[in-house]
N, CA, C and O atoms as CSV, one atom per row, in Angstrom:
chain,resi,resn,atom,element,x,y,z
A,1,UNK,N,N,-1.511,75.474,231.150
A,1,UNK,CA,C,-2.453,74.712,230.357
A,1,UNK,C,C,-3.792,75.432,230.373
A,1,UNK,O,O,-4.313,75.781,231.433
A,2,UNK,N,N,-4.329,75.645,229.209
A,2,UNK,CA,C,-5.644,76.268,229.105
A,2,UNK,C,C,-6.707,75.257,229.516
A,2,UNK,O,O,-6.642,74.087,229.140
A,3,UNK,N,N,-7.668,75.712,230.279
A,3,UNK,CA,C,-8.764,74.832,230.674
A,3,UNK,C,C,-10.074,75.394,230.162
A,3,UNK,O,O,-10.206,76.593,229.917
A,4,UNK,N,N,-11.024,74.516,230.009
A,4,UNK,CA,C,-12.373,74.896,229.591
A,4,UNK,C,C,-13.362,74.176,230.483
A,4,UNK,O,O,-13.092,73.080,230.975
A,5,UNK,N,N,-14.485,74.788,230.682
A,5,UNK,CA,C,-15.545,74.173,231.477
A,5,UNK,C,C,-16.450,73.363,230.562
A,5,UNK,O,O,-16.721,73.746,229.425
A,6,UNK,N,N,-16.909,72.232,231.088
A,6,UNK,CA,C,-17.890,71.424,230.371
A,6,UNK,C,C,-18.995,71.050,231.351
A,6,UNK,O,O,-18.816,71.130,232.567
A,7,UNK,N,N,-20.107,70.653,230.823
A,7,UNK,CA,C,-21.215,70.181,231.663
A,7,UNK,C,C,-21.414,68.698,231.417
A,7,UNK,O,O,-21.331,68.226,230.283
A,8,UNK,N,N,-21.673,67.979,232.476
A,8,UNK,CA,C,-21.936,66.546,232.370
A,8,UNK,C,C,-23.294,66.257,232.985
A,8,UNK,O,O,-23.710,66.910,233.942
A,9,UNK,N,N,-23.962,65.292,232.437
A,9,UNK,CA,C,-25.203,64.806,233.027
A,9,UNK,C,C,-24.943,63.395,233.525
A,9,UNK,O,O,-24.685,62.485,232.737
A,10,UNK,N,N,-25.012,63.222,234.831
A,10,UNK,CA,C,-24.753,61.933,235.447
A,10,UNK,C,C,-25.885,61.593,236.399
A,10,UNK,O,O,-26.549,62.489,236.918
A,11,UNK,N,N,-26.112,60.308,236.633
A,11,UNK,CA,C,-27.153,59.920,237.592
A,11,UNK,C,C,-26.834,60.473,238.991
A,11,UNK,O,O,-25.678,60.509,239.414
A,12,UNK,N,N,-27.877,60.897,239.685
A,12,UNK,CA,C,-27.710,61.514,241.008
A,12,UNK,C,C,-26.986,60.581,241.973
A,12,UNK,O,O,-26.132,61.033,242.737
A,13,UNK,N,N,-27.307,59.296,241.955
A,13,UNK,CA,C,-26.646,58.379,242.885
A,13,UNK,C,C,-25.163,58.220,242.570
A,13,UNK,O,O,-24.361,58.017,243.481
A,14,UNK,N,N,-24.786,58.309,241.295
A,14,UNK,CA,C,-23.378,58.245,240.921
A,14,UNK,C,C,-22.641,59.478,241.426
A,14,UNK,O,O,-21.521,59.368,241.923
A,15,UNK,N,N,-23.248,60.633,241.307
A,15,UNK,CA,C,-22.641,61.865,241.805
A,15,UNK,C,C,-22.454,61.784,243.321
A,15,UNK,O,O,-21.420,62.192,243.849
A,16,UNK,N,N,-23.451,61.262,244.007
A,16,UNK,CA,C,-23.371,61.128,245.462
A,16,UNK,C,C,-22.209,60.201,245.839
A,16,UNK,O,O,-21.427,60.512,246.737
A,17,UNK,N,N,-22.104,59.077,245.155
A,17,UNK,CA,C,-21.011,58.137,245.412
A,17,UNK,C,C,-19.654,58.766,245.089
A,17,UNK,O,O,-18.677,58.562,245.810
A,18,UNK,N,N,-19.609,59.523,244.012
A,18,UNK,CA,C,-18.362,60.172,243.607
A,18,UNK,C,C,-17.928,61.217,244.632
A,18,UNK,O,O,-16.735,61.360,244.902
A,19,UNK,N,N,-18.867,61.933,245.195
A,19,UNK,CA,C,-18.536,62.928,246.222
A,19,UNK,C,C,-17.925,62.253,247.447
A,19,UNK,O,O,-16.935,62.732,248.000
A,20,UNK,N,N,-18.516,61.149,247.863
A,20,UNK,CA,C,-17.978,60.412,249.018
A,20,UNK,C,C,-16.584,59.878,248.686
A,20,UNK,O,O,-15.650,60.025,249.474
A,21,UNK,N,N,-16.457,59.266,247.526
A,21,UNK,CA,C,-15.178,58.705,247.089
A,21,UNK,C,C,-14.097,59.788,247.061
A,21,UNK,O,O,-12.989,59.582,247.555
A,22,UNK,N,N,-14.429,60.929,246.485
A,22,UNK,CA,C,-13.470,62.032,246.388
A,22,UNK,C,C,-13.112,62.558,247.778
A,22,UNK,O,O,-11.940,62.808,248.064
A,23,UNK,N,N,-14.101,62.724,248.632
A,23,UNK,CA,C,-13.848,63.241,249.978
A,23,UNK,C,C,-12.939,62.300,250.760
A,23,UNK,O,O,-12.056,62.753,251.488
A,24,UNK,N,N,-13.148,61.001,250.616
A,24,UNK,CA,C,-12.312,60.022,251.306
A,24,UNK,C,C,-10.860,60.096,250.848
A,24,UNK,O,O,-9.952,59.693,251.576
A,25,UNK,N,N,-10.646,60.607,249.658
A,25,UNK,CA,C,-9.296,60.702,249.098
A,25,UNK,C,C,-8.783,62.140,249.072
A,25,UNK,O,O,-7.767,62.442,248.445
A,26,UNK,N,N,-9.501,63.014,249.759
A,26,UNK,CA,C,-9.117,64.424,249.866
A,26,UNK,C,C,-8.874,65.053,248.493
A,26,UNK,O,O,-7.863,65.715,248.260
A,27,UNK,N,N,-9.831,64.826,247.594
A,27,UNK,CA,C,-9.734,65.390,246.250
A,27,UNK,C,C,-11.125,65.837,245.816
A,27,UNK,O,O,-12.045,65.898,246.632
A,28,UNK,N,N,-11.274,66.146,244.552
A,28,UNK,CA,C,-12.557,66.615,244.031
A,28,UNK,C,C,-13.029,65.704,242.907
A,28,UNK,O,O,-12.244,64.958,242.321
A,29,UNK,N,N,-14.314,65.778,242.620
A,29,UNK,CA,C,-14.857,65.034,241.479
A,29,UNK,C,C,-14.182,65.514,240.200
A,29,UNK,O,O,-13.887,64.710,239.315
A,30,UNK,N,N,-13.941,66.791,240.097
A,30,UNK,CA,C,-13.282,67.354,238.924
A,30,UNK,C,C,-11.923,66.689,238.698
A,30,UNK,O,O,-11.592,66.303,237.576
A,31,UNK,N,N,-11.146,66.559,239.764
A,31,UNK,CA,C,-9.828,65.931,239.653
A,31,UNK,C,C,-9.958,64.464,239.282
A,31,UNK,O,O,-9.194,63.963,238.456
A,32,UNK,N,N,-10.916,63.772,239.883
A,32,UNK,CA,C,-11.133,62.367,239.548
A,32,UNK,C,C,-11.441,62.194,238.065
A,32,UNK,O,O,-10.868,61.329,237.401
A,33,UNK,N,N,-12.339,63.012,237.555
A,33,UNK,CA,C,-12.732,62.909,236.140
A,33,UNK,C,C,-11.556,63.269,235.239
A,33,UNK,O,O,-11.325,62.603,234.230
A,34,UNK,N,N,-10.813,64.316,235.593
A,34,UNK,CA,C,-9.657,64.720,234.782
A,34,UNK,C,C,-8.632,63.586,234.709
A,34,UNK,O,O,-8.121,63.271,233.634
A,35,UNK,N,N,-8.335,62.969,235.869
A,35,UNK,CA,C,-7.364,61.882,235.893
A,35,UNK,C,C,-7.862,60.661,235.124
A,35,UNK,O,O,-7.090,60.017,234.414
A,36,UNK,N,N,-9.136,60.344,235.261
A,36,UNK,CA,C,-9.706,59.211,234.539
A,36,UNK,C,C,-9.656,59.441,233.029
A,36,UNK,O,O,-9.291,58.538,232.275
A,37,UNK,N,N,-10.018,60.636,232.591
A,37,UNK,CA,C,-9.965,60.940,231.159
A,37,UNK,C,C,-8.533,60.905,230.637
A,37,UNK,O,O,-8.269,60.394,229.549
A,38,UNK,N,N,-7.621,61.450,231.421
A,38,UNK,CA,C,-6.212,61.449,231.012
A,38,UNK,C,C,-5.708,60.012,230.879
A,38,UNK,O,O,-5.045,59.672,229.899
A,39,UNK,N,N,-6.022,59.174,231.862
A,39,UNK,CA,C,-5.636,57.761,231.831
A,39,UNK,C,C,-6.218,57.068,230.598
A,39,UNK,O,O,-5.532,56.297,229.927
A,40,UNK,N,N,-7.464,57.346,230.313
A,40,UNK,CA,C,-8.149,56.695,229.202
A,40,UNK,C,C,-7.554,57.104,227.856
A,40,UNK,O,O,-7.294,56.246,227.011
A,41,UNK,N,N,-7.337,58.389,227.649
A,41,UNK,CA,C,-6.863,58.847,226.337
A,41,UNK,C,C,-5.378,58.589,226.117
A,41,UNK,O,O,-4.926,58.578,224.973
A,42,UNK,N,N,-4.609,58.380,227.182
A,42,UNK,CA,C,-3.177,58.110,227.001
A,42,UNK,C,C,-2.860,56.621,227.037
A,42,UNK,O,O,-1.722,56.231,226.774
A,43,UNK,N,N,-3.830,55.790,227.353
A,43,UNK,CA,C,-3.612,54.342,227.455
A,43,UNK,C,C,-3.047,53.773,226.161
A,43,UNK,O,O,-2.078,53.014,226.196
A,44,UNK,N,N,-3.622,54.119,225.035
A,44,UNK,CA,C,-3.145,53.585,223.753
A,44,UNK,C,C,-1.708,53.996,223.478
A,44,UNK,O,O,-0.927,53.205,222.949
A,45,UNK,N,N,-1.351,55.228,223.832
A,45,UNK,CA,C,0.030,55.681,223.641
A,45,UNK,C,C,0.989,54.840,224.480
A,45,UNK,O,O,2.060,54.459,224.008
A,46,UNK,N,N,0.602,54.548,225.734
A,46,UNK,CA,C,1.461,53.749,226.606
A,46,UNK,C,C,1.567,52.314,226.093
A,46,UNK,O,O,2.641,51.713,226.145
A,47,UNK,N,N,0.464,51.768,225.602
A,47,UNK,CA,C,0.479,50.404,225.060
A,47,UNK,C,C,1.390,50.354,223.832
A,47,UNK,O,O,2.184,49.427,223.679
A,48,UNK,N,N,1.270,51.342,222.974
A,48,UNK,CA,C,2.095,51.393,221.767
A,48,UNK,C,C,3.579,51.502,222.132
A,48,UNK,O,O,4.415,50.817,221.543
A,49,UNK,N,N,3.903,52.361,223.102
A,49,UNK,CA,C,5.294,52.533,223.523
A,49,UNK,C,C,5.840,51.244,224.128
A,49,UNK,O,O,6.992,50.888,223.881
A,50,UNK,N,N,5.034,50.544,224.911
A,50,UNK,CA,C,5.470,49.270,225.500
A,50,UNK,C,C,5.724,48.247,224.402
A,50,UNK,O,O,6.701,47.501,224.466
A,51,UNK,N,N,4.866,48.205,223.407
A,51,UNK,CA,C,5.058,47.295,222.280
A,51,UNK,C,C,6.338,47.604,221.523
A,51,UNK,O,O,7.058,46.695,221.109
A,52,UNK,N,N,6.619,48.880,221.344
A,52,UNK,CA,C,7.848,49.283,220.651
A,52,UNK,C,C,9.083,48.882,221.460
A,52,UNK,O,O,10.083,48.446,220.889
A,53,UNK,N,N,9.020,49.025,222.777
A,53,UNK,CA,C,10.140,48.601,223.625
A,53,UNK,C,C,10.345,47.093,223.534
A,53,UNK,O,O,11.479,46.615,223.476
A,54,UNK,N,N,9.248,46.351,223.521
A,54,UNK,CA,C,9.325,44.894,223.407
A,54,UNK,C,C,9.930,44.489,222.067
A,54,UNK,O,O,10.775,43.596,222.013
A,55,UNK,N,N,9.507,45.135,220.994
A,55,UNK,CA,C,10.066,44.830,219.676
A,55,UNK,C,C,11.541,45.193,219.604
A,55,UNK,O,O,12.320,44.489,218.961
A,56,UNK,N,N,11.933,46.277,220.253
A,56,UNK,CA,C,13.342,46.668,220.281
A,56,UNK,C,C,14.174,45.611,220.996
A,56,UNK,O,O,15.282,45.290,220.564
A,57,UNK,N,N,13.641,45.070,222.089
A,57,UNK,CA,C,14.341,43.983,222.784
A,57,UNK,C,C,14.467,42.758,221.877
A,57,UNK,O,O,15.517,42.117,221.832
A,58,UNK,N,N,13.403,42.443,221.166
A,58,UNK,CA,C,13.408,41.281,220.279
A,58,UNK,C,C,14.401,41.477,219.133
A,58,UNK,O,O,15.025,40.517,218.681
A,59,UNK,N,N,14.551,42.721,218.661
A,59,UNK,CA,C,15.473,43.008,217.567
A,59,UNK,C,C,16.928,42.791,217.963
A,59,UNK,O,O,17.781,42.569,217.104
A,60,UNK,N,N,17.214,42.855,219.260
A,60,UNK,CA,C,18.591,42.665,219.717
A,60,UNK,C,C,19.030,41.214,219.592
A,60,UNK,O,O,20.216,40.901,219.696
A,61,UNK,N,N,18.074,40.344,219.372
A,61,UNK,CA,C,18.410,38.945,219.159
A,61,UNK,C,C,18.370,38.134,220.438
A,61,UNK,O,O,18.149,38.657,221.530
A,62,UNK,N,N,18.594,36.831,220.267
A,62,UNK,CA,C,18.537,35.944,221.428
A,62,UNK,C,C,19.692,36.215,222.380
A,62,UNK,O,O,20.722,36.761,221.984
A,63,UNK,N,N,19.515,35.840,223.601
A,63,UNK,CA,C,20.546,36.039,224.615
A,63,UNK,C,C,21.490,34.849,224.673
A,63,UNK,O,O,22.463,34.869,225.426
A,64,UNK,N,N,21.219,33.825,223.896
A,64,UNK,CA,C,22.048,32.633,223.864
A,64,UNK,C,C,22.200,32.205,222.413
A,64,UNK,O,O,21.291,32.365,221.598
A,65,UNK,N,N,23.363,31.662,222.113
A,65,UNK,CA,C,23.584,31.195,220.747
A,65,UNK,C,C,23.165,29.737,220.580
A,65,UNK,O,O,23.266,29.183,219.486
A,66,UNK,N,N,22.698,29.120,221.652
A,66,UNK,CA,C,22.270,27.725,221.602
A,66,UNK,C,C,20.869,27.648,221.017
A,66,UNK,O,O,19.955,28.347,221.453
A,67,UNK,N,N,20.721,26.785,220.021
A,67,UNK,CA,C,19.403,26.557,219.426
A,67,UNK,C,C,18.598,25.683,220.385
A,67,UNK,O,O,19.004,24.557,220.671
A,68,UNK,N,N,17.461,26.180,220.890
A,68,UNK,CA,C,16.670,25.387,221.838
A,68,UNK,C,C,16.283,24.016,221.292
A,68,UNK,O,O,16.106,23.070,222.059
A,69,UNK,N,N,16.152,23.906,219.983
A,69,UNK,CA,C,15.800,22.623,219.379
A,69,UNK,C,C,16.929,21.605,219.439
A,69,UNK,O,O,16.695,20.410,219.257
A,70,UNK,N,N,18.148,22.063,219.690
A,70,UNK,CA,C,19.291,21.145,219.739
A,70,UNK,C,C,19.458,20.502,221.114
A,70,UNK,O,O,20.310,19.629,221.281
A,71,UNK,N,N,18.669,20.912,222.093
A,71,UNK,CA,C,18.780,20.359,223.442
A,71,UNK,C,C,17.869,19.140,223.537
A,71,UNK,O,O,16.680,19.203,223.226
A,72,UNK,N,N,18.451,18.048,223.970
A,72,UNK,CA,C,17.656,16.821,224.083
A,72,UNK,C,C,16.788,16.873,225.332
A,72,UNK,O,O,17.043,17.641,226.260
A,73,UNK,N,N,15.780,16.051,225.330
A,73,UNK,CA,C,14.879,15.973,226.486
A,73,UNK,C,C,15.669,15.585,227.739
A,73,UNK,O,O,15.444,16.125,228.822
A,74,UNK,N,N,16.589,14.650,227.570
A,74,UNK,CA,C,17.393,14.193,228.699
A,74,UNK,C,C,18.239,15.341,229.267
A,74,UNK,O,O,18.349,15.503,230.482
A,75,UNK,N,N,18.827,16.124,228.375
A,75,UNK,CA,C,19.640,17.267,228.832
A,75,UNK,C,C,18.773,18.316,229.525
A,75,UNK,O,O,19.181,18.930,230.511
A,76,UNK,N,N,17.590,18.501,228.996
A,76,UNK,CA,C,16.693,19.509,229.546
A,76,UNK,C,C,16.284,19.170,230.971
A,76,UNK,O,O,16.190,20.050,231.827
A,77,UNK,N,N,16.040,17.876,231.218
A,77,UNK,CA,C,15.565,17.468,232.540
A,77,UNK,C,C,16.656,16.836,233.397
A,77,UNK,O,O,16.379,16.206,234.417
A,78,UNK,N,N,17.906,17.017,232.960
A,78,UNK,CA,C,19.020,16.463,233.720
A,78,UNK,C,C,19.085,17.094,235.104
A,78,UNK,O,O,18.990,18.313,235.248
A,79,UNK,N,N,19.244,16.265,236.105
A,79,UNK,CA,C,19.319,16.772,237.475
A,79,UNK,C,C,20.726,16.603,237.981
A,79,UNK,O,O,21.389,15.597,237.729
A,80,UNK,N,N,21.160,17.598,238.691
A,80,UNK,CA,C,22.544,17.562,239.210
A,80,UNK,C,C,22.541,17.558,240.695
A,80,UNK,O,O,23.604,17.530,241.315
């Protein structure tokens, strides 16, 4: 994968907090930012794919041939 360098301007206290956070997780600020950006830009793709999976499940039809409207209240709450 080709990489490119960029410059960011961030508040000094945020950078300080990020350094501590990264050190506690044995990683770098660069890795944190890369992962955050990747998560952010791929979120919509994952949401879309999940929606497509849900629609595919719905297209398969109901799992029961019983019409829920045909069940009486008494049958619904019948205790055995």
